[in-house]
N, C-alpha and C positions, 0 to 999 in steps of 0.2 A: 776551187770557193767563191761561192754563189757569189755575186750582188751582194747581198744583205752580210752576209759575214765577211766579205771585202770595208764596206761603210763601216760594220762598227767597228773593224780591227783599227781603221785607219782614224776613226776617230779617236777612237783610247788610245793612240800614237796620240794627235795633237793634244790631245786631253793632258795628258800626261807631259809631253813640250812644255805643254807654259806653263804647271806646276812646277818645273822645274828649271825655270829661268829663273826666278828668281827667292824660288823657297817659299812663297804664301801663296794662301788661295788668293785665285783672281775672279770677279764676276764680271760679268756682262752686262751693261746697260740696255735699256730699251732703244735708246740711240747708237748705241752698236761700240762704246766704248769698255775697253778695260779695264779694269780697277781694283785697286786691294780689297781684297774682304771686311768688312767689318769697317770699314771709314766711312762715311757720313754721306759718299756719292752711293754707295752699297746699300748703307738705309733706306735713304728717299727714298731710290727703284726700288725696293721690295713692297714698301711700303706703296706708293704708285702701283706697283702691281696687284695688290692686296687687293685692294680699293676698284679695281678695274674690274676684275674677277670677281666681288661681290656685287658689286652693279651690273654685272652679265647674270650672274648665275641668280639676282634678285627679279630677270626679265624673264627666265625659266618658270612653267607650268611647272606644280609639285611634281614628284613622281615621274620626272623626265630623267631620259639617258642624257642629257644634257645637263641638266640643277646636277645630277650626277658628278658628269663631270669636271662641272665647277667647284664640287663640294668637295673632292678631290684634290683638284689643285690650290686652292684654296689650302688645304692640309697640306700639303707640300711645302707656303710659300709662308707659310706661318713658322710651319721649324726653322725653315728657311730663317726668318726674321729672326727667330729667337738667337740662332747662334750665330747671330750676326751683330745682333745686337750686345751678346756676349761677348764677341771681341773686341764689341766698337767701347764698350768700358774697361775690357784688358787695356788697350791701346789707347784709349783718352781722357781716362781720369788720369786727377792729380794727385800725387802722395799724397800724403798724411803726417 
């Protein structure tokens, strides 16, 4: 097994172990803390990451590889933010 294959295998084992600890999805914040998916800290962290990536993207020249990279990153972060927002509403919405 190559180094990359071992690394990918180990990473997948670690991710699976983290998910099995309490049965809920976890999010690692920029500071390195593990928080529950959809909690206010998770949503705030994703918002901050989106702001940072948009700022970095706006500093790139049009039609460069760097700008394309940041556009892809923003696409993923926004998708994750929508998912976390939906979970936030499920967890913290007051019953009517």
